[in-house]
N, C-alpha and C positions, 0 to 999 in steps of 0.2 A: 378620846381617840388618840392613838399614838402614830407618829410618823417614823418609819423604819429605814435605816440605811443598810444596804447589803454590800459587803466588801469581801474580797478574797484575802485570807490571812497568810497565804504562802506565795508561790510564784505564778498564781493564776491556775486555771484548769482544775479548780477544786470541786467542780460539780455544781456551780452556781445555778445552772439552768433549771434543774429540778426544783431547787429550793425557791428560787425566784418565781417559778411558775406557781408553786403553792401559795406564796405570799401575794402574788399579783391577783390571784383569785379572790383574796380577801381585801385588797386595796381598791380605792376608787381611781387613783392616779398613779402611773408608773413613769419615772423619770430617769433617763440616762444622763449622767453628769460629767463624764470624762471619757477619753479614749476615742478610737475611731473604728473602722471596720476591720481592724486587725484582731479583734477579740470576738469570739462567737459563743452564743448560748444555744444549746440544743434543747428543745421542748418536745415532748410527746403527749399529745392530747387527743383522746378518743381514737387512738391508733394512727394518728397523723403526726409525722415528724416535721418540726419547723426548726430551721437553722437560722437564727437571727444574728446579725452582725452590727447593724446600726439601730434598727428599730427596737424599742423597749419591749420587754416580754409581755406587757399588758396588751399589746396590739392584737394578739390572737384571741382575746376574750371579748365578748360582747359587753357593752355598757361600761367600758374602761376608757380612760383618757391616757394616751401615751405622749410623752414629751421628750424631745431631744434638746438638751440644755446648751447653754453658751459655752460650757467647758468641753464639749465634744467637737472634734474636727470631722467635717462631713465631705466625703467624695460624693458630689451630687448625682453622678451617673450610677455609682454603686448603690446609692439610696433608692433611686428610681427603679433599678433592676430588682432590688430587694422587695420593693412595694409590688412590682409586677409579679414576682415569684409568689409572694404571700396571697395576692389576689387570685392566682391560679389555683390556690388550695382552698378557695372559698371564703377568704377573709377580706372584708371590705375595708379599705383604708381611704379615709377622706378627711376633710377639715374638721369634722365633728369628733374624730377620735385620735387625730395626730396633730401635734403642735411642734413647730421647730422654732427655736430661738432666733430672732432676727440678728442677734449678735454672734451666732455660731460662725466659726471660721471654716473656709472651704479648702479641701484638698484638690489640687488641680494637676493636670498631667505632668507638668514640669516638677512637681513635688515627687511623684512616683519615680521619674527618671533620675532625679537627684539622689533619692534613696538608693537606687540600684548602682549608680555611678560611684557613690562613696563607699558602699558596702563592698563592691568589687575591688575598689582601689585599696581597701584596708588590709587585705591579705590576712595574716595571722591575727590582726587586731580587730577583726570584724566583730560587731555587736551581736549579730544574729537577728536582725530586724525581719519583719514580714515583707519588706520591700513594697509597701503600699502607700508610702508618702507621708505617713503620720508624723514622723520626726521632723522632716523639713517644714511641714505645715505648722507645727507648733513653734518652730524657730521663727517663722515669718510672723506668727502672732506676737511673740515676745518682741520681735524686732519692729513691730508696729507698721508692717508693710503688707499685711495679709488682706485677702479678699474675704469679706464676710457676706452672709446671706443677704443683708440689706443692700449691699452694693449692686446686686443683680437688678435692682429696680431702675437704675439710671445708666444708659449707655455711655453718657459723657463721663460720669463718675467712674464707671467700670474701666473705661479706657485709660483714665489717669492712674487709677490704682494698679492696673496691669503694667503700665510703664514703670511705675515705682518698684514693684516687686521683681519684674524681669531685669531691671538694671542690676539688681543684686545677684540674681541667679545666673545671668549671662556672664557676669564678671568671673564667677566661679567656674562656669562651664568653659570659658576661654582658657582659664588657668589650667584646667584639666584636659585641654585640647579636645573639647567636645563642641559639636555644632551649637551655635546660639539658638535660642528658642524664639520663634516668631509668634507674635500675638494675633495676627490677622484671623487665622482659622479659629483659634481658641475663643476670641471674643464673639464671633458669630455663633459658635456652638453653645456658649454660655447664655447668650440672649435667647437662643432657641428653647433651652430648657428652663429659663428663668421663671416663666409663669407657673410651671409645674412644681417648682420649689417654693416660690413666693406665696402661693395660695395657702401654705401651711404656716407661714411666718407670723409670729406674734411676739409681743414683749413678755417673755416667760416669767420674769420676776413678778409682773402684775397679775398674771394668771394664778401663780402660786399663792399670792396674797388673797386672791378671791377664793381659792379652794380652802385655805386656812379659815377664812371667815365663815365658810359653810361647813366647817368641821369634817372635811373630806379626809380620808386616810390616804397618806402619800407614801409610796415606796420609792426610795432613791436607789437606783441600780448602778453599781460600779462594774467596771471591766478590769480584767487582769487581776493582779494581786498586790498586796502591800510591799512585798519584797521586790516588786518592779517599779515602785514609786521613784520618781526622779530625784527626790531628796533623801528618802529613807530606805531605799532599796540597795541592791548590790551594784552600786554605781561603778563604772559606766554601763554595766550590762543591765540596763533598765529600760522602761518605756519613757516617753517624753512628757508625761503628764503626772499629776499627783493622784495616786490611787487610794490614798487614805480617806477615812470617813469624812473628815472635815472638808474635803474637796467637794462634797455634796452641796455645801452651802455656796461656795464661790462658783461652782460649775452650773448653778441654776439661778442664783440671784435671790437667795433667802438667807436669813440670819441663822447662826448656829443653834439658836433656841428653837428652831423649827425641827431639830432632830431630837427624837425622844429615846430611840433605842438603836444600837449598832450591833448588827449580826455579822459575825465573821464566819464565812464558809471555810471549812477546814477538812482536808482529806486525811484519812486514817494512816496514810503514809505520805511520802513527799514526791512531787514530780517537778520537772523544769524543762522548758523548751528553749533551744538556742544556747548561746555561749554563756559563760560566767561561773562563779563559784557555786559549789553544791557540796557542802561538808559531808552529808550522809549518803551521797550517791553510791549505788551498788552496780558495779560493772561485772557482775557474775550471774549465775543461773537464777538467783533469787530476784535480782533486778529484772531479768528477762521475764520471770514468772509474774511479777507484779505488773509489768507492762502488758503482757498477754492477757492476764485475767482482768485487768482494769481497762482494756482496750484503749491504751494510752497513745492516742493519735489526735492531733489538733483538729478542732471543729472547722477552722477557717483554712489552715495551711496543710493539714494532714501530715504535718511533721511528727516523727516519732519523739515521744517525751522521754527524758532521762528519769529514772526511778530510784528511790532510796527509802530508807527508814524514816519514820516520823521524827522530825527535828523539834523537840519540845522547847529548846532554847530559842529558836527562831520564832516559833508561834507565840511564845510568851512575850517576846520582844515586840512583835507586831501588834499584839493585843494591847500593850501599854501605849504604843505609838498612836494607835488609831482609836483608843477608847472603846474597845469592843466590850459589850455587855454580856454577850453569850455567843457560843459557837454552835454551828450546825455541822456535826461530824458526818462526813460522807464516805462512801465506798468501804465500809467496814467489812462487807462480804468478800472483798478481794483478798483479805488476809485469812480466810477460812481454812485453807489447806496447809498453811505453814506450820512447821514443827516448832520453830522459835521465832519470836517477834521482838524487835528492839525499839527503844525510845532513846534518842539522844538527850542526855540530861546535863551535859557540860561540854566545854571544848578544852583542848590543850594546845598551847602555842608556845614554842621555844621553851618547853619544859614547865610552863606555868599554866595553871588551871584557871579558866575564866568562864563567866556565866552569861556572856552576850557575844554577838557577832560584831567585831570591830569594823569601823567605817572604811579603812584602807583596803583596797582590793588585794594588795599583796598579802596582807594579813589574813584576809578572808580565804585566800587560796592555801594558806599554810595551816589553818586550824584543823585539828584532828578531833573527831567526835568521841565522846566518852558515853558509853551506852549502859542502859539497864536492860537486862534480857528477861523476857517472859515466855512461859510455855504457851504454845498455840492451843487453840480449842479444837482443831481438827474436826469440826462439824459445821454444817451449814447454818448461816444466820439469815439467808435470803428470805425475805418476806416477813420477818419477825416485826411485830408492831408494839410489843410490850417489853420493857426493859427486863422485867423479871423472867422472861422466857429465854433470854440470851444464855449461852453457855457460861459456866462459872468463870473460865479463864478469860472470856471476852469481857465480862463485867469487871474483872480485876484490872484488865488492861485499860478499859475506859475510865474507871474510877481513879486509877493512878495518873492517867493522862490529864484528867480534869484537875486533880489536886496539884499537879506540877505546873500547869499553865495558869493556875490561879483564876480561872474563869468558868462559869457555869456552862455545861453542855445543854443546849436547849432542845436539840433534836439529834437523832441518829438515823442515817439513811442505810437501809439494808438491801437495796437493789436500785437499778435505774428507774423502776416504776414509782410513780408519784405516791401511790398509797402505801408503799412499803417503807414507812417512816415511823420511828418511835418519837412521838411528840412529847416533850417534857415541859416545855414552856413556850407559849404563844407570844412572839415578839410584839404583836399588836395589842395585847391585853396585859402583859406583865411589865 
């Protein structure tokens, strides 16, 4: 049995929901290992749409165990609202099918406020965050002043921890001429919801070890994309966690030898939400067409996504950084009506040709894409389930793309419907 990690190989929004849904139906355990409720996965099962933000994708399936790992930052109120929403659609969530790491860090109201305060004060230098408090919560985690799930068990301990973290936040708030945050109401609200959160709390590292001993198939579910990784992405226009595959180990409490296969979800073109470099961005009618046909609006924020050609240089780079074994190519059908289709195969900067995205943001903004152009196939690929049935030009595009990124394409998605997939390689078996 193999354990599979799913990551986005671009800037997120690659269509992970559909792929993770299919994989979760084959897994025994599904684990979220990083991020917060700023990332969303949309699943459609038996005609019912589920928009998940914190809950792992396995939660909507019977006889699956879902885990929120220590690498995730949790807004406890948002989580309880999500559980309530899922319950209203006929999905039961209890201690038997949901486990939360006792070491997971909490997003609290002052984190959301700090996110908004700083983003508003940044002016032209804003990052483009979702303003949900994820960044400030991760900062407190690294600063060793965070409130964790386990802290909800003791009023005395919670009181001390809040004093510590608010001393930091209120110093910044005073400097920005904002009202200081009082803990009185907050501590009572936390104690009120504490039993609802703590009943799911367990040492996740121990549970994973038990599952491994029983030969359970584990799916590690990432959020966002590798290009938003705080170390390897387009810094500073990134998220606040590590989104690469190796983060699955640290974000759950298992060794890297627990990971047997890394699947990179990869869109057949490129999109990005928020600010930051985007070498292949199309600010023309083609970009608009991609956005319209691909319904490119965020699951969580509904923000319009920027669209551009497939960037082979970036995907090849993220594949190497994250150790991706195979990619699931999504939204191929969005390209069906285009006359010409392009793949970025190199960059030019200051008159010099390069084959990677440099780390400095100034250089990232300067690079110009060098394209290889393909004839479009001008026919529908929607619903095709066999590679041989694809139009000739679509096969040429896919085969060249696969050769350039130097990684096997394991599946191709030909519509949002789960069954409309060309399966070439099963990650759990190969």
